[in-house]
C-alpha positions as CSV (number, residue, x, y, z in Angstrom):
1,X,108.9,135.2,206.2
2,X,106.7,133.3,203.8
3,X,107.2,132.1,200.3
4,X,104.9,133.2,197.6
5,X,104.8,132.3,193.9
6,X,105.7,134.7,191.1
7,X,102.7,135.4,188.9
8,X,105.0,135.5,185.9
9,X,107.2,132.4,186.2
10,X,105.7,130.6,189.2
11,X,109.0,130.5,191.0
12,X,109.2,130.5,194.8
13,X,109.9,134.0,196.1
14,X,110.1,135.6,199.5
15,X,107.1,137.7,200.4
16,X,109.6,140.5,201.3
17,X,111.3,140.5,197.9
18,X,110.9,143.6,195.7
19,X,111.2,141.5,192.5
20,X,111.4,137.9,191.5
21,X,115.0,136.6,191.5
22,X,114.2,134.3,188.6
23,X,112.6,136.6,186.1
24,X,112.9,140.0,187.7
25,X,109.1,140.5,187.7
26,X,108.3,143.4,190.1
27,X,106.4,142.1,193.1
28,X,106.1,145.4,195.0
29,X,105.6,148.9,194.0
30,X,108.8,150.8,193.4
31,X,110.1,152.9,196.2
32,X,109.4,156.6,195.7
33,X,112.3,158.8,194.5
34,X,113.5,161.2,197.0
35,X,112.3,164.7,196.0
36,X,114.3,167.5,197.5
37,X,112.3,170.7,197.5
38,X,113.3,173.6,195.2
39,X,113.7,175.8,198.3
40,X,116.6,173.6,199.6
41,X,118.2,173.4,196.2
42,X,118.0,177.1,195.8
43,X,119.6,177.7,199.2
44,X,122.4,175.3,198.3
45,X,123.1,177.1,195.1
46,X,123.0,180.5,196.9
47,X,125.5,179.1,199.5
48,X,127.9,178.1,196.7
49,X,127.6,181.5,195.1
50,X,128.3,183.3,198.5
51,X,131.3,181.1,199.2
52,X,132.7,181.6,195.7
53,X,132.4,185.4,196.1
54,X,134.0,185.0,199.5
55,X,137.0,183.1,198.0
56,X,137.4,185.8,195.4
57,X,137.4,188.6,198.0
58,X,139.7,186.7,200.4
59,X,142.4,186.7,197.8
60,X,142.5,190.6,197.8
61,X,144.3,192.3,200.7
62,X,141.7,195.0,201.4
63,X,138.5,192.9,201.6
64,X,140.1,189.8,203.0
65,X,138.1,189.9,206.2
66,X,134.8,190.3,204.4
67,X,135.8,187.5,202.1
68,X,136.5,185.2,205.0
69,X,133.1,186.0,206.6
70,X,131.4,185.3,203.3
71,X,133.1,181.9,203.1
72,X,131.9,181.0,206.6
73,X,128.4,182.2,205.7
74,X,128.4,180.1,202.5
75,X,129.5,177.0,204.4
76,X,126.9,177.6,207.1
77,X,124.2,178.1,204.5
78,X,125.3,174.9,202.7
79,X,125.0,173.0,206.0
80,X,121.5,174.4,206.7
81,X,120.4,173.4,203.2
82,X,121.6,169.8,203.6
83,X,120.0,169.5,207.1
84,X,116.8,171.1,205.9
85,X,116.7,168.7,202.9
86,X,117.3,165.7,205.1
87,X,114.7,166.9,207.6
88,X,112.1,167.4,205.0
89,X,112.6,163.9,203.4
90,X,113.1,162.1,206.7
């Protein structure tokens, strides 16, 4: 780890620093913002909708079994969307 000098204030700064601690001058390019694909966001939204419908159906006596299955499906889709988003972004 070496010391370099800030081009703005000439203060001593570590070469690994993102910005100068004295004047906050950026020394390295900003880290990229994590961009989750629309596919994974859409799948997560669909999962929420499926689980919501499942909760609505589970309250009724006749379709309670179908509602429970929709809740499980919604949770599984939500997990798949989170894992897929994580896998895509590393």
